[in-house]
C-alpha positions as CSV (number, residue, x, y, z in Angstrom):
1,M,0.0,0.0,0.0
2,D,1.5,3.4,-1.1
3,V,0.8,6.2,1.2
4,E,1.8,9.7,0.0
5,T,3.1,11.8,2.9
6,T,2.6,15.5,2.3
7,Q,4.6,17.8,4.6
8,K,3.3,21.3,4.9
9,R,6.0,23.8,5.8
10,I,5.5,27.5,6.5
11,V,8.0,29.8,5.0
12,R,8.5,33.1,6.8
13,M,9.7,36.3,5.2
14,K,13.2,35.9,6.8
15,D,13.6,32.7,4.9
16,L,12.1,33.7,1.6
17,P,14.9,35.8,0.1
18,S,17.3,32.8,0.1
19,K,14.6,30.6,-1.5
20,I,13.5,32.9,-4.3
21,G,16.4,35.4,-4.7
22,F,14.5,38.6,-4.1
23,Q,14.8,41.0,-1.1
24,P,11.8,41.7,1.1
25,S,11.1,45.1,-0.6
26,T,10.9,43.5,-4.0
27,I,8.7,40.7,-2.7
28,Y,6.3,43.2,-1.1
29,G,6.2,45.1,-4.4
30,L,5.4,42.0,-6.3
31,I,2.6,41.2,-3.8
32,A,1.2,44.7,-4.3
33,E,1.2,44.2,-8.1
34,G,-0.5,40.8,-7.8
35,K,2.6,39.0,-9.2
36,F,3.4,37.1,-6.0
37,P,1.1,35.2,-3.6
38,A,0.1,37.1,-0.5
39,P,1.1,35.7,2.8
40,H,-1.4,34.1,5.2
41,K,-1.8,35.1,8.8
42,L,-0.6,32.3,11.0
43,V,-2.9,33.2,13.9
44,P,-6.2,35.0,13.3
45,G,-5.7,38.7,14.4
46,G,-2.0,38.1,14.9
47,R,0.9,39.8,13.2
48,A,2.8,36.6,12.1
49,A,2.4,35.7,8.5
50,G,3.9,33.2,6.1
51,W,3.5,31.2,3.0
52,L,3.0,27.5,2.4
53,E,6.2,26.2,0.9
54,S,4.2,24.4,-1.8
55,T,2.7,27.8,-2.8
56,I,6.2,29.3,-3.2
57,D,7.4,26.2,-5.1
58,A,4.5,26.5,-7.5
59,W,5.2,30.2,-8.0
60,I,8.8,29.4,-8.8
61,K,7.8,26.6,-11.2
62,S,5.3,28.8,-13.0
63,G,7.9,31.5,-13.5
64,A,10.4,28.9,-14.8
65,S,7.8,27.6,-17.3
66,Q,7.0,31.1,-18.5
67,N,10.7,31.8,-19.1
68,E,11.0,28.6,-21.1
69,E,8.0,29.6,-23.3
70,M,9.7,33.0,-24.0
71,K,12.9,31.3,-25.5
């Protein structure tokens, strides 16, 4: 019996620049332009926010596929 284990990891802003190669100011600008997924609040009404790593990976993959189409 195959059981797929899906691990959901939260990526916080401090870890995001090393993962995608953009600084926080650029990331926030992309969010404002609708070109990058908005973070989710980790606790309702709280200040902490983050992204599911799968969401970031999908964004990276979609950008890579768009670049391949432009070649």
